[in-house]
N, C-alpha and C positions, 0 to 999 in steps of 0.2 A: 436449539433451532430458533432463528429469528423469523417471525411471521408478522404480517401487517394487514389491517383492514384496507389500507391504501391500495392494495393490489386487487381487491375484490372485484370480480366481474370483468377485469381486463384480460385480454388474450395475449399470451406471449409465445413466441417460437424460440425454443432453446436449440441452438446449433452446436452440437458436440456434447456427448453424454459421458464425459469423463467425471472426475471427482467434482469439479466445479459445477458442471452442468447438471449432474445428478442431485447434488445438495440444493442447488438453486431451484430445480424443478420441484423437489419435495416441499421446500419452503413456500413456493408460490401456490402449489396445490393446496397446502394447508391454510393458505391465506385466501382460499376460495377464488383463486384466479383460474382462468382456462389455460391449460398448458399443452402446447404442441411440442413435439421433439423431432429431431433428426440427427442421425450419426451416419457417416459414410461407411462405417464398419458393420457388415451384416450381422456378425455375432453379437455386437452390442445392441443392435436393433431388436434381435430376437429376445434378448434378455429384457429389454425395456417393454416389449410387447405384453409381458406378464404384469406390468404395473398399471396404475390408474391413469397413465398419461396417454395422449392420443398421438399416433405417429403421423407426421406431416406427409401428405401425399401430393403436394405441389399442384393443388387445384386452384382455380380462380376464386372459388367460393371460400376456400381457406385463407387465401391471401387477403381477401376483403375483410375478414374478421380480425386479422392480426393487428394489434396495437403496437407491439414492440418486438424486435428481434434481438436476442442476446447471444452473440457468438462466444464460444469458449476462447480463452486467451491464445491457444495454439492455432487458431484459424485466422488466416490472412484476410484482411478486408480491403486492401488496396492493390492496385497494379495488376500485372498479368497473372499473379498467383492468387488473386482473391477468389474465394469460394463461389461457385456458380449460384448458390442461393443468395449470396450477398449481392451479386450482380442483379438478380431478379428482384430483390427487395427494393433496389433503387428504381427499377422500372415501375414497381407498384407504389413507390413513394412511401415506404415504410421506415419507421425510425429504428436506427440501430443504436443500442445503448449497452453500456458496460455494467458488470456486476457492481463496480464501484459507484456508478451513478444511481443504481437502484438502492444501494445501501444509503447513499446520501439522501435520497428521497425519504427513506424510512426515518432517518434521524431528524430531518427538518420538517417533514410534512405529516408524519403519523402523530396523532395527538398523544398517544400513550408514551412514545419515545421522546417527543418534543418537550413534554413536561418534566422530564428528567434531565439532570445536568450531565449529559453525555458528551465526551470529547473524543476526537480522533487524532492519533499520532500515526503518520504514515511515513515509511522509509522506502526509498528506492535508491538505485545506484548499481554499479557493476559488481563490486565485492563488498563484503562486510554487512550486508543487509540483515542476514539471519542473526548474526551475533549482536548487532545493534538493537534489533527489536526484542530479542530474548533478554538482553541486559536491561532495556527500558522496562519491560514487563516485570522483571525481577526486582528492580529498584522501586517500582510503584507498589507492588505487593508487599515488599519488605517494610514499607513505610505506611502500610494500612490502607492503601488506596485500591479499590476494585479495578481489576484490569483483565482484559480478554485478549489473548494473543492469536491473531488470525492472519489469513492470507496465504502466501506461498510457504510460510514456515510450518503450517500444520493444518488446523481446521480451516476449511473454506469459509468465506465470510458469513453466509447465511446458515451454515451449520454450527456456528458458534453459540455460546451461551448468551442469554439476555442478561445485561447488567444494568444497574441503576446507579447514577451518580459516580461514574468512573470513566475509564478510558478503554477504547478499542485501539490496540496497537497492531498496525497492519504492515506486513511486508508486501510491497507492490512491485510488480514487474513492468517492463516497458510494454509487454504484450497487453497487460490489463489497462494500462494508461492509453493505449492506442485508440480505443473506442470511448474513452472518457471525455466528457464535455463539462460537467459541473461538479465533479468530485471536489470537495473543499475541506481538507483536513485542517485542524486547528494548529497542528505543528507538522510541517512538511520538511523532510530531510532527504538530501542527496548525499550519499556516503562517499562517492568518488565516481570516476568515469575512466573506462579503458575499453579497448576494442572487444566487442562481443555482439552476438546476434546479427552480424552484418549480412548474413545470408537472407535475412528477413528485411532489415532496415536499409541495406545497400551501402550506406556510408555513415561515418561518425556523426555528421550533422543531423541526419534523419533520426539516428538512434537517440541522440541527446534531446532532440525536439520532443520525442515521445516521453522521455524521462522527465523533462522540465514541465510537462503538463501538470505535474503534482503541485506546481507553484501558481498555476493560472488563476485560481479563484481565492487566493488569500486576501484577507481584509485587515483592517486597522489593528485589531488585537491579536491576530495570528502571528505565527513565528515560522520563518524560513531558516533552516540550518544547512549550510553547504560546505563541503570540503573542496577547496579550490585546487585540486591536484591536476586539473586539465584546463587548457586555454578556453574551451567552450564554457566551462563553469565560471571561469574568471570573468568572461564577457557577460554572462548572465548575472553575476553579482553586481557588476557596474550598472546594468540595466535596472536591477532591483533597487539599488541605492538611489538611482536617478528618479524612479517612479514613486518610491516611498509609500507603498501601499500597506506594508506590514512591518513587524519587527524582523530584523535580519541579523544572523550570526554567520560570518564568513571565516573559515579556518584556512590559514596558509601554514601547513605543517613543515614546509621547506624553510620558510622564514621564521618559523616558530612564533607566529603571532595570530591574533584574531581581531576582527573588526565587528563591532556591534552597533547596529542602528536601532534606536528606540523611537518608535512611531509616536508614543505618548509625549516624549520630551523633545522630539525632532532633533536629536543629537547623535553624532557618530563618535564612538569611542574606539581607539586602537590600543591594544595592549599585548605585552609579551605573554606567551603561554607558559604556565608553570606545570612541571611534571606532576601528575597525580600519583600520590603514594598509596600503594596497596601491595599485598602479598598473596597473589593468587596465580598459580601456574596456568590456569585456563586463560589468563589475560596477559601473559608475557608477550613481549615483542612490540616493535614499533607500530605495526599495523593495528594491534589491539590498543595501544596508547591512543591512537586516533579514534578508534571505536568508543573507547571510554570517554574521551573528551566530548564527543558528539552526544552520547547517551546522557552524560551528566548535565550538559547544557539543556538538553530537551526537558528533563525532569526538574532541573532548577528553575526553569522558566515558568513553571506552574506554582512556584512558591516553596518547594522543598529545599531544605538547607543542605548545602554541599557536605557539611561535616557528617551529618547523619547518613547521607548517601554513600559516602566513602566507606563507612563501616559495612554497608551492604555489599560492596564490591568483593570483599574477601570471601563471602560464602556463595558467590555466584558459581553455579555448576555449568561449565561450558558445553557447547554442542558436541555431539558425537562426530568423530572423524575430522575434527579441527586440530587441536593440540591438547595433550594431556600428559601430566607427569606420571610415568609408569614406574620409575625407580628413583629413589633418593638415597645416594650413597656418598658420604663425604670423601671416600677414598678414590672416587672416579671424577 
């Protein structure tokens, strides 16, 4: 569990007590913060009543004490579908923050964490996120680099283990990014884009606008890696190349090429992609070739040699319910 003195004596309202809300509440409570909670489900509220947390009763006195509101990713904060407490929070001029932003606060402002060489690799996109973060995590650990795999893939962020001089590898959803303002990963990846979650985001442009927030706070030494499988991503890449705020890798798997912009050298390099050689049934298929290319570039950008990384590809154990070799018979 990640705790921080930075949260001490601040008052938070956790909106939604699912997996994320519960782990965040526990971490904040152990960080000596004041924690209020609310969940629309009465059964969950009854369960939480047995904890050390205080149920939010929507009084003016409670509103005045609140410093931050943290809605769970599944709770809408915009438009006609926004939660009634989100509407009231704006009336009381309260700050709505994301779990990602709180985590960024800990990394950058907590003295204990700030003294350590901790980096963040964050992956969003429609498909392939879980495989990419799992593969990056595996490649780092196989090469002796401490890594913690968190986010949608498994452990919620604040329920993860505390690491020193290593990487937090985070699978990030559009819902998490919706409330994010200053989340700033060192390596930000967009795996691809296709139609999804439109019942919440209404259209593809809104959906991608949330996804692309992962790139908003990159600086000179950071890295953006994007799969240009969609016209919206292609337009974003052109914007990134124009603004030149960070290093950029743009993959075009249709044209079988990549473009790399180095912020240090101020140069743009275009080259043909070479197929990565490995023998792992968990990574067969063109879609996994894309995942592998993205993951390798992410970890190679921190100084690991591609040759040693390729050896690690063959012992990667894929995720359940993706693809798996169940029979190997030369006669079939």
